[in-house]
C-alpha positions, 0 to 999 in steps of 0.5 A: 829873692830879689823884691823887685822881680815881678810875676804875672798875676793870674788871668790878668797882664798886669805884673806885680813885684814879688813883693808888695806893701800891705796897707793894713798897718797905716790903718793904724790897726794895732798902733797908732801910725803918724803921718809922716811915719806912714809916708816912710813906710811908702817911700822906703816901699819905693826905694827899695824897689816894691811897685805893688801897693794894696789898700782898702776902704776897710782900713782905718775907715778910710784912712790907709787909702787918703795915705796910700793916695798921699804916698803915690800920687805924684809918682809916675803912674804906669810904674806902680801897681794899685789894688783896693777893695769893693763891698764896702761904702762909709758914710758919717756916723750919727753921732761923732762923737760917740763912734766906736771905731773898732776893731782899730786903734785909730782911723776915721770916723765913718761907718762902713756899710756892706754893699755888694749889688752894681750901685754899691760896687760903683759907689765904693769904686767912685769913693776909693778914686776921691780918698786915693786922688788918682782917677784909676787904681788896677786891681778890685778885690771883692773884700770880706764876703765870709761868715766872719763878717755876715753870718749866720750862712744865710746872710752870706749867702744874700750876700753872696747873690747880689754879688752874682745878680748885680754887683759882679755886672758893675765889676765887669764893666769897670774892667771892660772899660779899662779901668780896672784891670783885674778881679780878685776876692780877699780870702779869710778861710777855707771852703770859699774859693769853690764858691766864688769858682762857680759862680764867677769869672775870677782873675786872683785871689788874695789869700789872706791866712789860708795860705801861710807856713803855718798853714797849707789846706788850700793845697789839697783841692782849692789851689789846684782847682786855681791852677786849672782855670789860670787864676793866680794869687796874692798872699796877704797876712803871711807873717799870721798877723803877727806871729811868724814874724815875732816868733813865739813870743808872749803876747803874740797875736796868729789870725788877728788874735792871741796866739793859742798854746797850740800855734805857739809851740808850733812856732817855736818848733819852726824857728828851731829848724830855722836857726839850725839853718841860719835863716830869720824864721821872717825870712821863711815866712816870707819867701815860702808862698812865692814857691808855688808857681800860681802865688804872684806877690806878698803883701807884708804890711808896715807902720814904721820904715824900718819894718819895711827895710827889715821885711826887705831884707828877710825877703833877700836872705838866702835859705838853702833848700835843706831848711824846707826838707828839714821842716817837711822831715819834721812835718811842719810842712804839708809834703806836697808845699811847693817851696822856694828854689 
């Protein structure tokens, strides 16, 4: 696959490069990253033809946006697409000296305020402009509106109600004014896509975790509903936060936690199939989601420039059709999963 080839994103007029760059790692998710390495990652991505970059206020508590802006603001603005998130804004903690930055290994001393109201969305938008050092970004993504962050259910319901009665109007106004070009939502779990579709006029979803080489349940009902409405997808966490990049090694991560034994065994079986066809596991993981016609881009992250180069090489690696056939025959891939041709 050609990383620089573009696809239209859902109901927008935005074209994304098939391979994008996800900014969580340069926000120091699992390891400290120097300023030099973060900028080198962005330069390596640019040099490889990548022109879609995703970040968020949450990534490193502002650090990822600062670094993404530093790496892009001298580039021609009409040559790349930039997305970031809304739903949180940042403020200084009461006691910065004792502030806990978890779950970030590094990052900055800012606490987050969840706010899906009209004023909260506008405040988030303006703070992102300042951290990025850019007058606009292209795609606004509603971030982490799920039970992982807003349990129990009544609390999640209250945030959805706040977005429905107040915050979504801010996004619609930003789009109507040409200040953003598309409205999306981040999806970390099954069951959320229908909830958004029932309430909002969505352009796309950034799907992190529910659609990978290890998980395809969204194909049963949720993706078909999107396709009927012309809603597109960006796929994040294509490596399931690690295990589909490293393989089934000790300490491998799966969905931001240590990989359980059943997942490690499944990955070993997928690795064995890949090995029989001379395909690296990361190549299959990166390319698989783009078999779906609604997927515009996959956005792996990187904390060192050689990781960007490795992702690009994996993205370009030829994959024979027989690999996908065998994965389905071994029941390691959903029978109806669309695969790259």
